[in-house]
mmCIF file of the N, C-alpha and C atoms, coordinates in Angstrom:
data_MODEL
# 
_entry.id   MODEL 
# 
loop_
_atom_site.group_PDB 
_atom_site.id 
_atom_site.type_symbol 
_atom_site.label_atom_id 
_atom_site.label_alt_id 
_atom_site.label_comp_id 
_atom_site.label_asym_id 
_atom_site.label_entity_id 
_atom_site.label_seq_id 
_atom_site.pdbx_PDB_ins_code 
_atom_site.Cartn_x 
_atom_site.Cartn_y 
_atom_site.Cartn_z 
_atom_site.occupancy 
_atom_site.B_iso_or_equiv 
_atom_site.pdbx_formal_charge 
_atom_site.auth_seq_id 
_atom_site.auth_comp_id 
_atom_site.auth_asym_id 
_atom_site.auth_atom_id 
_atom_site.pdbx_PDB_model_num 
ATOM 1   N N  . MET A 1 1  ? 30.971 15.074 -9.186  1.00 0.00 ? 1  MET A N  1 
ATOM 2   C CA . MET A 1 1  ? 29.684 14.135 -9.734  1.00 0.00 ? 1  MET A CA 1 
ATOM 3   C C  . MET A 1 1  ? 29.033 15.099 -11.055 1.00 0.00 ? 1  MET A C  1 
ATOM 4   N N  . VAL A 1 2  ? 29.413 14.597 -12.428 1.00 0.00 ? 2  VAL A N  1 
ATOM 5   C CA . VAL A 1 2  ? 28.547 15.133 -13.263 1.00 0.00 ? 2  VAL A CA 1 
ATOM 6   C C  . VAL A 1 2  ? 27.534 14.046 -13.750 1.00 0.00 ? 2  VAL A C  1 
ATOM 7   N N  . MET A 1 3  ? 26.297 14.667 -14.098 1.00 0.00 ? 3  MET A N  1 
ATOM 8   C CA . MET A 1 3  ? 25.061 13.890 -14.582 1.00 0.00 ? 3  MET A CA 1 
ATOM 9   C C  . MET A 1 3  ? 25.179 13.726 -16.064 1.00 0.00 ? 3  MET A C  1 
ATOM 10  N N  . ASN A 1 4  ? 24.389 12.834 -16.382 1.00 0.00 ? 4  ASN A N  1 
ATOM 11  C CA . ASN A 1 4  ? 24.520 12.609 -17.827 1.00 0.00 ? 4  ASN A CA 1 
ATOM 12  C C  . ASN A 1 4  ? 22.994 13.195 -18.218 1.00 0.00 ? 4  ASN A C  1 
ATOM 13  N N  . ARG A 1 5  ? 22.815 13.165 -19.800 1.00 0.00 ? 5  ARG A N  1 
ATOM 14  C CA . ARG A 1 5  ? 21.797 14.374 -19.940 1.00 0.00 ? 5  ARG A CA 1 
ATOM 15  C C  . ARG A 1 5  ? 20.171 13.740 -19.818 1.00 0.00 ? 5  ARG A C  1 
ATOM 16  N N  . ALA A 1 6  ? 20.364 12.512 -19.702 1.00 0.00 ? 6  ALA A N  1 
ATOM 17  C CA . ALA A 1 6  ? 18.906 12.003 -19.273 1.00 0.00 ? 6  ALA A CA 1 
ATOM 18  C C  . ALA A 1 6  ? 18.908 12.136 -17.964 1.00 0.00 ? 6  ALA A C  1 
ATOM 19  N N  . GLU A 1 7  ? 19.405 12.181 -17.225 1.00 0.00 ? 7  GLU A N  1 
ATOM 20  C CA . GLU A 1 7  ? 19.404 12.193 -15.817 1.00 0.00 ? 7  GLU A CA 1 
ATOM 21  C C  . GLU A 1 7  ? 19.120 13.913 -15.272 1.00 0.00 ? 7  GLU A C  1 
ATOM 22  N N  . ALA A 1 8  ? 20.055 14.606 -15.870 1.00 0.00 ? 8  ALA A N  1 
ATOM 23  C CA . ALA A 1 8  ? 19.941 16.267 -16.007 1.00 0.00 ? 8  ALA A CA 1 
ATOM 24  C C  . ALA A 1 8  ? 18.771 16.826 -16.145 1.00 0.00 ? 8  ALA A C  1 
ATOM 25  N N  . MET A 1 9  ? 17.950 16.324 -17.170 1.00 0.00 ? 9  MET A N  1 
ATOM 26  C CA . MET A 1 9  ? 16.897 17.144 -18.117 1.00 0.00 ? 9  MET A CA 1 
ATOM 27  C C  . MET A 1 9  ? 15.796 17.085 -16.611 1.00 0.00 ? 9  MET A C  1 
ATOM 28  N N  . PRO A 1 10 ? 15.208 15.896 -16.077 1.00 0.00 ? 10 PRO A N  1 
ATOM 29  C CA . PRO A 1 10 ? 14.204 16.150 -15.280 1.00 0.00 ? 10 PRO A CA 1 
ATOM 30  C C  . PRO A 1 10 ? 14.458 16.633 -14.360 1.00 0.00 ? 10 PRO A C  1 
ATOM 31  N N  . VAL A 1 11 ? 15.748 17.034 -13.799 1.00 0.00 ? 11 VAL A N  1 
ATOM 32  C CA . VAL A 1 11 ? 16.255 17.588 -12.449 1.00 0.00 ? 11 VAL A CA 1 
ATOM 33  C C  . VAL A 1 11 ? 16.137 18.969 -12.602 1.00 0.00 ? 11 VAL A C  1 
ATOM 34  N N  . ILE A 1 12 ? 16.319 19.622 -13.800 1.00 0.00 ? 12 ILE A N  1 
ATOM 35  C CA . ILE A 1 12 ? 16.218 20.851 -14.260 1.00 0.00 ? 12 ILE A CA 1 
ATOM 36  C C  . ILE A 1 12 ? 14.838 21.222 -14.560 1.00 0.00 ? 12 ILE A C  1 
ATOM 37  N N  . ALA A 1 13 ? 13.869 20.420 -15.377 1.00 0.00 ? 13 ALA A N  1 
ATOM 38  C CA . ALA A 1 13 ? 12.703 20.594 -15.522 1.00 0.00 ? 13 ALA A CA 1 
ATOM 39  C C  . ALA A 1 13 ? 11.916 21.005 -14.228 1.00 0.00 ? 13 ALA A C  1 
ATOM 40  N N  . VAL A 1 14 ? 11.929 20.057 -13.313 1.00 0.00 ? 14 VAL A N  1 
ATOM 41  C CA . VAL A 1 14 ? 11.224 20.036 -12.014 1.00 0.00 ? 14 VAL A CA 1 
ATOM 42  C C  . VAL A 1 14 ? 11.763 21.157 -11.202 1.00 0.00 ? 14 VAL A C  1 
ATOM 43  N N  . SER A 1 15 ? 13.090 21.412 -11.390 1.00 0.00 ? 15 SER A N  1 
ATOM 44  C CA . SER A 1 15 ? 13.619 22.461 -10.953 1.00 0.00 ? 15 SER A CA 1 
ATOM 45  C C  . SER A 1 15 ? 13.159 23.888 -11.008 1.00 0.00 ? 15 SER A C  1 
ATOM 46  N N  . ILE A 1 16 ? 12.688 24.304 -12.464 1.00 0.00 ? 16 ILE A N  1 
ATOM 47  C CA . ILE A 1 16 ? 12.133 25.006 -13.260 1.00 0.00 ? 16 ILE A CA 1 
ATOM 48  C C  . ILE A 1 16 ? 10.786 25.413 -12.573 1.00 0.00 ? 16 ILE A C  1 
ATOM 49  N N  . ILE A 1 17 ? 10.107 24.236 -12.507 1.00 0.00 ? 17 ILE A N  1 
ATOM 50  C CA . ILE A 1 17 ? 8.422  24.445 -12.148 1.00 0.00 ? 17 ILE A CA 1 
ATOM 51  C C  . ILE A 1 17 ? 8.513  24.771 -11.071 1.00 0.00 ? 17 ILE A C  1 
ATOM 52  N N  . LEU A 1 18 ? 9.596  24.028 -9.893  1.00 0.00 ? 18 LEU A N  1 
ATOM 53  C CA . LEU A 1 18 ? 9.412  24.545 -8.488  1.00 0.00 ? 18 LEU A CA 1 
ATOM 54  C C  . LEU A 1 18 ? 9.528  26.072 -8.414  1.00 0.00 ? 18 LEU A C  1 
ATOM 55  N N  . VAL A 1 19 ? 10.403 26.470 -9.183  1.00 0.00 ? 19 VAL A N  1 
ATOM 56  C CA . VAL A 1 19 ? 10.716 28.086 -8.961  1.00 0.00 ? 19 VAL A CA 1 
ATOM 57  C C  . VAL A 1 19 ? 9.175  28.859 -9.623  1.00 0.00 ? 19 VAL A C  1 
ATOM 58  N N  . VAL A 1 20 ? 8.942  28.581 -10.412 1.00 0.00 ? 20 VAL A N  1 
ATOM 59  C CA . VAL A 1 20 ? 7.589  28.971 -11.257 1.00 0.00 ? 20 VAL A CA 1 
ATOM 60  C C  . VAL A 1 20 ? 6.783  28.971 -9.960  1.00 0.00 ? 20 VAL A C  1 
ATOM 61  N N  . TYR A 1 21 ? 6.421  27.917 -9.635  1.00 0.00 ? 21 TYR A N  1 
ATOM 62  C CA . TYR A 1 21 ? 5.305  27.527 -8.496  1.00 0.00 ? 21 TYR A CA 1 
ATOM 63  C C  . TYR A 1 21 ? 5.974  28.546 -7.286  1.00 0.00 ? 21 TYR A C  1 
ATOM 64  N N  . ALA A 1 22 ? 7.066  28.835 -6.553  1.00 0.00 ? 22 ALA A N  1 
ATOM 65  C CA . ALA A 1 22 ? 7.108  29.399 -5.559  1.00 0.00 ? 22 ALA A CA 1 
ATOM 66  C C  . ALA A 1 22 ? 6.915  31.058 -6.315  1.00 0.00 ? 22 ALA A C  1 
ATOM 67  N N  . ALA A 1 23 ? 7.216  31.335 -7.638  1.00 0.00 ? 23 ALA A N  1 
ATOM 68  C CA . ALA A 1 23 ? 7.095  32.677 -8.058  1.00 0.00 ? 23 ALA A CA 1 
ATOM 69  C C  . ALA A 1 23 ? 5.649  33.179 -7.809  1.00 0.00 ? 23 ALA A C  1 
ATOM 70  N N  . LEU A 1 24 ? 4.507  32.229 -8.105  1.00 0.00 ? 24 LEU A N  1 
ATOM 71  C CA . LEU A 1 24 ? 3.193  32.232 -8.550  1.00 0.00 ? 24 LEU A CA 1 
ATOM 72  C C  . LEU A 1 24 ? 2.570  32.634 -6.886  1.00 0.00 ? 24 LEU A C  1 
ATOM 73  N N  . ILE A 1 25 ? 3.216  31.845 -5.965  1.00 0.00 ? 25 ILE A N  1 
ATOM 74  C CA . ILE A 1 25 ? 2.423  31.899 -4.704  1.00 0.00 ? 25 ILE A CA 1 
ATOM 75  C C  . ILE A 1 25 ? 2.901  33.190 -4.078  1.00 0.00 ? 25 ILE A C  1 
ATOM 76  N N  . PHE A 1 26 ? 4.309  33.627 -4.218  1.00 0.00 ? 26 PHE A N  1 
ATOM 77  C CA . PHE A 1 26 ? 4.895  34.628 -3.475  1.00 0.00 ? 26 PHE A CA 1 
ATOM 78  C C  . PHE A 1 26 ? 4.260  36.073 -4.335  1.00 0.00 ? 26 PHE A C  1 
ATOM 79  N N  . PHE A 1 27 ? 4.030  36.056 -5.340  1.00 0.00 ? 27 PHE A N  1 
ATOM 80  C CA . PHE A 1 27 ? 3.519  37.216 -6.056  1.00 0.00 ? 27 PHE A CA 1 
ATOM 81  C C  . PHE A 1 27 ? 1.945  36.946 -6.426  1.00 0.00 ? 27 PHE A C  1 
ATOM 82  N N  . GLU A 1 28 ? 1.053  36.155 -5.610  1.00 0.00 ? 28 GLU A N  1 
ATOM 83  C CA . GLU A 1 28 ? -0.085 36.125 -5.454  1.00 0.00 ? 28 GLU A CA 1 
ATOM 84  C C  . GLU A 1 28 ? -0.913 36.424 -6.630  1.00 0.00 ? 28 GLU A C  1 
ATOM 85  N N  . THR A 1 29 ? -0.240 35.826 -7.858  1.00 0.00 ? 29 THR A N  1 
ATOM 86  C CA . THR A 1 29 ? -0.853 35.860 -9.441  1.00 0.00 ? 29 THR A CA 1 
ATOM 87  C C  . THR A 1 29 ? -0.854 34.269 -9.830  1.00 0.00 ? 29 THR A C  1 
ATOM 88  N N  . TRP A 1 30 ? -1.833 34.296 -10.730 1.00 0.00 ? 30 TRP A N  1 
ATOM 89  C CA . TRP A 1 30 ? -2.402 33.004 -11.338 1.00 0.00 ? 30 TRP A CA 1 
ATOM 90  C C  . TRP A 1 30 ? -2.428 31.737 -10.358 1.00 0.00 ? 30 TRP A C  1 
ATOM 91  N N  . LEU A 1 31 ? -3.293 32.413 -9.124  1.00 0.00 ? 31 LEU A N  1 
ATOM 92  C CA . LEU A 1 31 ? -3.219 31.074 -8.155  1.00 0.00 ? 31 LEU A CA 1 
ATOM 93  C C  . LEU A 1 31 ? -3.695 29.614 -8.715  1.00 0.00 ? 31 LEU A C  1 
ATOM 94  N N  . ALA A 1 32 ? -4.486 29.821 -9.717  1.00 0.00 ? 32 ALA A N  1 
ATOM 95  C CA . ALA A 1 32 ? -5.037 28.423 -10.461 1.00 0.00 ? 32 ALA A CA 1 
ATOM 96  C C  . ALA A 1 32 ? -4.149 27.570 -11.055 1.00 0.00 ? 32 ALA A C  1 
ATOM 97  N N  . ILE A 1 33 ? -2.998 28.292 -11.628 1.00 0.00 ? 33 ILE A N  1 
ATOM 98  C CA . ILE A 1 33 ? -2.056 27.570 -12.268 1.00 0.00 ? 33 ILE A CA 1 
ATOM 99  C C  . ILE A 1 33 ? -1.032 27.245 -11.068 1.00 0.00 ? 33 ILE A C  1 
ATOM 100 N N  . ALA A 1 34 ? -1.239 27.877 -9.866  1.00 0.00 ? 34 ALA A N  1 
ATOM 101 C CA . ALA A 1 34 ? -0.170 27.133 -8.901  1.00 0.00 ? 34 ALA A CA 1 
ATOM 102 C C  . ALA A 1 34 ? -0.870 26.026 -8.313  1.00 0.00 ? 34 ALA A C  1 
ATOM 103 N N  . GLY A 1 35 ? -2.397 26.011 -8.199  1.00 0.00 ? 35 GLY A N  1 
ATOM 104 C CA . GLY A 1 35 ? -3.084 24.994 -7.675  1.00 0.00 ? 35 GLY A CA 1 
ATOM 105 C C  . GLY A 1 35 ? -2.590 23.782 -8.383  1.00 0.00 ? 35 GLY A C  1 
ATOM 106 N N  . LEU A 1 36 ? -2.765 24.044 -9.734  1.00 0.00 ? 36 LEU A N  1 
ATOM 107 C CA . LEU A 1 36 ? -2.391 22.844 -11.096 1.00 0.00 ? 36 LEU A CA 1 
ATOM 108 C C  . LEU A 1 36 ? -1.333 22.371 -10.649 1.00 0.00 ? 36 LEU A C  1 
ATOM 109 N N  . ILE A 1 37 ? 0.027  23.151 -10.501 1.00 0.00 ? 37 ILE A N  1 
ATOM 110 C CA . ILE A 1 37 ? 1.291  22.568 -10.408 1.00 0.00 ? 37 ILE A CA 1 
ATOM 111 C C  . ILE A 1 37 ? 1.401  21.907 -8.957  1.00 0.00 ? 37 ILE A C  1 
ATOM 112 N N  . PHE A 1 38 ? 0.770  22.504 -7.752  1.00 0.00 ? 38 PHE A N  1 
ATOM 113 C CA . PHE A 1 38 ? 0.548  21.638 -6.753  1.00 0.00 ? 38 PHE A CA 1 
ATOM 114 C C  . PHE A 1 38 ? -0.060 20.616 -6.920  1.00 0.00 ? 38 PHE A C  1 
ATOM 115 N N  . THR A 1 39 ? -0.984 20.123 -7.605  1.00 0.00 ? 39 THR A N  1 
ATOM 116 C CA . THR A 1 39 ? -1.794 18.844 -7.864  1.00 0.00 ? 39 THR A CA 1 
ATOM 117 C C  . THR A 1 39 ? -0.834 17.774 -8.612  1.00 0.00 ? 39 THR A C  1 
ATOM 118 N N  . LEU A 1 40 ? -0.038 18.295 -9.384  1.00 0.00 ? 40 LEU A N  1 
ATOM 119 C CA . LEU A 1 40 ? 0.622  17.332 -10.026 1.00 0.00 ? 40 LEU A CA 1 
ATOM 120 C C  . LEU A 1 40 ? 2.168  17.352 -9.867  1.00 0.00 ? 40 LEU A C  1 
ATOM 121 N N  . SER A 1 41 ? 2.465  17.960 -8.394  1.00 0.00 ? 41 SER A N  1 
ATOM 122 C CA . SER A 1 41 ? 3.807  17.729 -8.074  1.00 0.00 ? 41 SER A CA 1 
ATOM 123 C C  . SER A 1 41 ? 4.287  16.054 -7.726  1.00 0.00 ? 41 SER A C  1 
ATOM 124 N N  . PRO A 1 42 ? 3.307  15.621 -6.898  1.00 0.00 ? 42 PRO A N  1 
ATOM 125 C CA . PRO A 1 42 ? 3.655  13.986 -6.818  1.00 0.00 ? 42 PRO A CA 1 
ATOM 126 C C  . PRO A 1 42 ? 4.080  13.438 -8.149  1.00 0.00 ? 42 PRO A C  1 
ATOM 127 N N  . ILE A 1 43 ? 3.368  13.542 -9.175  1.00 0.00 ? 43 ILE A N  1 
ATOM 128 C CA . ILE A 1 43 ? 3.572  13.081 -10.092 1.00 0.00 ? 43 ILE A CA 1 
ATOM 129 C C  . ILE A 1 43 ? 5.094  13.513 -11.161 1.00 0.00 ? 43 ILE A C  1 
ATOM 130 N N  . LEU A 1 44 ? 5.072  14.768 -10.935 1.00 0.00 ? 44 LEU A N  1 
ATOM 131 C CA . LEU A 1 44 ? 6.699  15.021 -11.253 1.00 0.00 ? 44 LEU A CA 1 
ATOM 132 C C  . LEU A 1 44 ? 7.772  14.503 -10.179 1.00 0.00 ? 44 LEU A C  1 
ATOM 133 N N  . VAL A 1 45 ? 7.525  14.648 -9.109  1.00 0.00 ? 45 VAL A N  1 
ATOM 134 C CA . VAL A 1 45 ? 8.432  14.081 -8.383  1.00 0.00 ? 45 VAL A CA 1 
ATOM 135 C C  . VAL A 1 45 ? 8.803  12.364 -8.556  1.00 0.00 ? 45 VAL A C  1 
ATOM 136 N N  . ILE A 1 46 ? 7.795  11.527 -8.658  1.00 0.00 ? 46 ILE A N  1 
ATOM 137 C CA . ILE A 1 46 ? 7.969  10.267 -9.156  1.00 0.00 ? 46 ILE A CA 1 
ATOM 138 C C  . ILE A 1 46 ? 8.767  10.122 -10.323 1.00 0.00 ? 46 ILE A C  1 
ATOM 139 N N  . TRP A 1 47 ? 8.104  11.007 -11.442 1.00 0.00 ? 47 TRP A N  1 
ATOM 140 C CA . TRP A 1 47 ? 9.109  11.273 -12.774 1.00 0.00 ? 47 TRP A CA 1 
ATOM 141 C C  . TRP A 1 47 ? 10.798 11.495 -12.527 1.00 0.00 ? 47 TRP A C  1 
ATOM 142 N N  . LEU A 1 48 ? 10.754 12.558 -11.737 1.00 0.00 ? 48 LEU A N  1 
ATOM 143 C CA . LEU A 1 48 ? 11.936 12.660 -11.365 1.00 0.00 ? 48 LEU A CA 1 
ATOM 144 C C  . LEU A 1 48 ? 12.907 11.938 -10.379 1.00 0.00 ? 48 LEU A C  1 
ATOM 145 N N  . VAL A 1 49 ? 12.170 11.046 -9.433  1.00 0.00 ? 49 VAL A N  1 
ATOM 146 C CA . VAL A 1 49 ? 12.917 10.022 -8.603  1.00 0.00 ? 49 VAL A CA 1 
ATOM 147 C C  . VAL A 1 49 ? 13.153 8.849  -9.978  1.00 0.00 ? 49 VAL A C  1 
ATOM 148 N N  . TYR A 1 50 ? 12.395 8.345  -10.560 1.00 0.00 ? 50 TYR A N  1 
ATOM 149 C CA . TYR A 1 50 ? 12.379 7.317  -11.477 1.00 0.00 ? 50 TYR A CA 1 
ATOM 150 C C  . TYR A 1 50 ? 13.592 7.362  -12.728 1.00 0.00 ? 50 TYR A C  1 
ATOM 151 N N  . ASN A 1 51 ? 13.503 8.949  -13.075 1.00 0.00 ? 51 ASN A N  1 
ATOM 152 C CA . ASN A 1 51 ? 14.882 9.069  -14.211 1.00 0.00 ? 51 ASN A CA 1 
ATOM 153 C C  . ASN A 1 51 ? 15.767 9.196  -13.723 1.00 0.00 ? 51 ASN A C  1 
ATOM 154 N N  . VAL A 1 52 ? 16.008 9.365  -12.378 1.00 0.00 ? 52 VAL A N  1 
ATOM 155 C CA . VAL A 1 52 ? 17.681 9.716  -11.898 1.00 0.00 ? 52 VAL A CA 1 
ATOM 156 C C  . VAL A 1 52 ? 18.046 8.410  -11.313 1.00 0.00 ? 52 VAL A C  1 
ATOM 157 N N  . ILE A 1 53 ? 17.165 7.260  -10.756 1.00 0.00 ? 53 ILE A N  1 
ATOM 158 C CA . ILE A 1 53 ? 17.460 6.022  -10.687 1.00 0.00 ? 53 ILE A CA 1 
ATOM 159 C C  . ILE A 1 53 ? 17.705 5.126  -11.893 1.00 0.00 ? 53 ILE A C  1 
ATOM 160 N N  . ARG A 1 54 ? 16.934 5.279  -12.703 1.00 0.00 ? 54 ARG A N  1 
ATOM 161 C CA . ARG A 1 54 ? 16.778 4.401  -14.010 1.00 0.00 ? 54 ARG A CA 1 
ATOM 162 C C  . ARG A 1 54 ? 18.387 4.885  -14.578 1.00 0.00 ? 54 ARG A C  1 
ATOM 163 N N  . ASN A 1 55 ? 18.735 6.286  -14.753 1.00 0.00 ? 55 ASN A N  1 
ATOM 164 C CA . ASN A 1 55 ? 19.836 6.459  -15.783 1.00 0.00 ? 55 ASN A CA 1 
ATOM 165 C C  . ASN A 1 55 ? 20.915 7.133  -14.922 1.00 0.00 ? 55 ASN A C  1 
ATOM 166 N N  . GLY A 1 56 ? 20.912 7.161  -13.240 1.00 0.00 ? 56 GLY A N  1 
ATOM 167 C CA . GLY A 1 56 ? 21.896 7.312  -12.829 1.00 0.00 ? 56 GLY A CA 1 
ATOM 168 C C  . GLY A 1 56 ? 23.198 6.412  -12.484 1.00 0.00 ? 56 GLY A C  1 
ATOM 169 N N  . LYS A 1 57 ? 24.184 6.762  -12.813 1.00 0.00 ? 57 LYS A N  1 
ATOM 170 C CA . LYS A 1 57 ? 25.478 5.900  -12.580 1.00 0.00 ? 57 LYS A CA 1 
ATOM 171 C C  . LYS A 1 57 ? 25.919 5.987  -11.426 1.00 0.00 ? 57 LYS A C  1 
ATOM 172 N N  . TYR A 1 58 ? 26.381 4.898  -10.446 1.00 0.00 ? 58 TYR A N  1 
ATOM 173 C CA . TYR A 1 58 ? 27.264 5.184  -9.356  1.00 0.00 ? 58 TYR A CA 1 
ATOM 174 C C  . TYR A 1 58 ? 28.642 4.959  -9.813  1.00 0.00 ? 58 TYR A C  1 
ATOM 175 N N  . SER A 1 59 ? 29.989 5.879  -9.240  1.00 0.00 ? 59 SER A N  1 
ATOM 176 C CA . SER A 1 59 ? 30.957 5.964  -9.268  1.00 0.00 ? 59 SER A CA 1 
ATOM 177 C C  . SER A 1 59 ? 31.872 5.488  -8.247  1.00 0.00 ? 59 SER A C  1 
ATOM 178 N N  . GLY A 1 60 ? 31.508 5.214  -7.274  1.00 0.00 ? 60 GLY A N  1 
ATOM 179 C CA . GLY A 1 60 ? 31.892 4.951  -5.702  1.00 0.00 ? 60 GLY A CA 1 
ATOM 180 C C  . GLY A 1 60 ? 32.654 3.642  -6.071  1.00 0.00 ? 60 GLY A C  1 
ATOM 181 N N  . ARG A 1 61 ? 33.416 3.142  -4.930  1.00 0.00 ? 61 ARG A N  1 
ATOM 182 C CA . ARG A 1 61 ? 33.551 1.695  -4.799  1.00 0.00 ? 61 ARG A CA 1 
ATOM 183 C C  . ARG A 1 61 ? 32.462 1.047  -4.125  1.00 0.00 ? 61 ARG A C  1 
ATOM 184 N N  . GLU A 1 62 ? 32.840 -0.277 -4.626  1.00 0.00 ? 62 GLU A N  1 
ATOM 185 C CA . GLU A 1 62 ? 31.521 -1.104 -4.093  1.00 0.00 ? 62 GLU A CA 1 
ATOM 186 C C  . GLU A 1 62 ? 32.154 -1.736 -2.333  1.00 0.00 ? 62 GLU A C  1 
ATOM 187 N N  . LEU A 1 63 ? 31.106 -1.779 -1.346  1.00 0.00 ? 63 LEU A N  1 
ATOM 188 C CA . LEU A 1 63 ? 31.624 -2.179 -0.213  1.00 0.00 ? 63 LEU A CA 1 
ATOM 189 C C  . LEU A 1 63 ? 32.125 -3.902 -0.105  1.00 0.00 ? 63 LEU A C  1 
ATOM 190 N N  . ASP A 1 64 ? 32.685 -3.736 0.772   1.00 0.00 ? 64 ASP A N  1 
ATOM 191 C CA . ASP A 1 64 ? 33.600 -5.158 0.919   1.00 0.00 ? 64 ASP A CA 1 
ATOM 192 C C  . ASP A 1 64 ? 32.584 -5.976 1.521   1.00 0.00 ? 64 ASP A C  1 
ATOM 193 N N  . GLU A 1 65 ? 32.705 -7.204 1.919   1.00 0.00 ? 65 GLU A N  1 
ATOM 194 C CA . GLU A 1 65 ? 31.886 -8.218 2.486   1.00 0.00 ? 65 GLU A CA 1 
ATOM 195 C C  . GLU A 1 65 ? 31.563 -8.019 3.590   1.00 0.00 ? 65 GLU A C  1 
ATOM 196 N N  . ASN A 1 66 ? 32.418 -7.274 4.708   1.00 0.00 ? 66 ASN A N  1 
ATOM 197 C CA . ASN A 1 66 ? 32.105 -6.989 6.193   1.00 0.00 ? 66 ASN A CA 1 
ATOM 198 C C  . ASN A 1 66 ? 31.538 -5.569 6.119   1.00 0.00 ? 66 ASN A C  1 
ATOM 199 N N  . GLU A 1 67 ? 31.513 -4.766 5.097   1.00 0.00 ? 67 GLU A N  1 
ATOM 200 C CA . GLU A 1 67 ? 31.322 -3.451 5.590   1.00 0.00 ? 67 GLU A CA 1 
ATOM 201 C C  . GLU A 1 67 ? 29.730 -3.019 5.512   1.00 0.00 ? 67 GLU A C  1 
ATOM 202 N N  . GLU A 1 68 ? 29.015 -2.301 6.322   1.00 0.00 ? 68 GLU A N  1 
ATOM 203 C CA . GLU A 1 68 ? 28.144 -2.095 6.255   1.00 0.00 ? 68 GLU A CA 1 
ATOM 204 C C  . GLU A 1 68 ? 27.581 -0.648 5.892   1.00 0.00 ? 68 GLU A C  1 
ATOM 205 N N  . TRP A 1 69 ? 28.604 0.618  6.039   1.00 0.00 ? 69 TRP A N  1 
ATOM 206 C CA . TRP A 1 69 ? 28.435 1.607  5.416   1.00 0.00 ? 69 TRP A CA 1 
ATOM 207 C C  . TRP A 1 69 ? 29.239 1.974  4.394   1.00 0.00 ? 69 TRP A C  1 
ATOM 208 N N  . GLY A 1 70 ? 28.819 3.091  3.417   1.00 0.00 ? 70 GLY A N  1 
ATOM 209 C CA . GLY A 1 70 ? 29.570 3.326  2.331   1.00 0.00 ? 70 GLY A CA 1 
ATOM 210 C C  . GLY A 1 70 ? 30.187 4.522  2.384   1.00 0.00 ? 70 GLY A C  1 
ATOM 211 N N  . TYR A 1 71 ? 30.745 4.773  3.304   1.00 0.00 ? 71 TYR A N  1 
ATOM 212 C CA . TYR A 1 71 ? 31.215 6.285  2.968   1.00 0.00 ? 71 TYR A CA 1 
ATOM 213 C C  . TYR A 1 71 ? 32.514 6.606  2.581   1.00 0.00 ? 71 TYR A C  1 
ATOM 214 N N  . THR A 1 72 ? 32.678 6.949  1.250   1.00 0.00 ? 72 THR A N  1 
ATOM 215 C CA . THR A 1 72 ? 33.829 7.096  0.425   1.00 0.00 ? 72 THR A CA 1 
ATOM 216 C C  . THR A 1 72 ? 34.809 8.107  0.976   1.00 0.00 ? 72 THR A C  1 
ATOM 217 N N  . ASP A 1 73 ? 34.271 9.159  2.210   1.00 0.00 ? 73 ASP A N  1 
ATOM 218 C CA . ASP A 1 73 ? 35.401 10.280 2.582   1.00 0.00 ? 73 ASP A CA 1 
ATOM 219 C C  . ASP A 1 73 ? 35.935 9.735  3.780   1.00 0.00 ? 73 ASP A C  1 
ATOM 220 N N  . ARG A 1 74 ? 35.612 8.660  4.477   1.00 0.00 ? 74 ARG A N  1 
ATOM 221 C CA . ARG A 1 74 ? 36.277 8.316  5.562   1.00 0.00 ? 74 ARG A CA 1 
ATOM 222 C C  . ARG A 1 74 ? 36.787 6.957  5.474   1.00 0.00 ? 74 ARG A C  1 
ATOM 223 N N  . THR A 1 75 ? 37.827 6.603  6.166   1.00 0.00 ? 75 THR A N  1 
ATOM 224 C CA . THR A 1 75 ? 38.693 5.535  6.336   1.00 0.00 ? 75 THR A CA 1 
ATOM 225 C C  . THR A 1 75 ? 37.888 4.429  7.138   1.00 0.00 ? 75 THR A C  1 
# 
């Protein structure tokens, strides 16, 4: 599955911010910036989820009338 650019950019940005946050905490440097990232993290996650839902394209098959589960890797 390939993400489009509008979907991939928020994922990459939030992932980089997560790695920076983890490095700041691990090395115990610039803890004020780590605290700021921690404070802003709910907004970043909401932004990420919103963009993935808005721009994501589902390429699997649709469920039939009597199906409840959509596992495409099982019969």
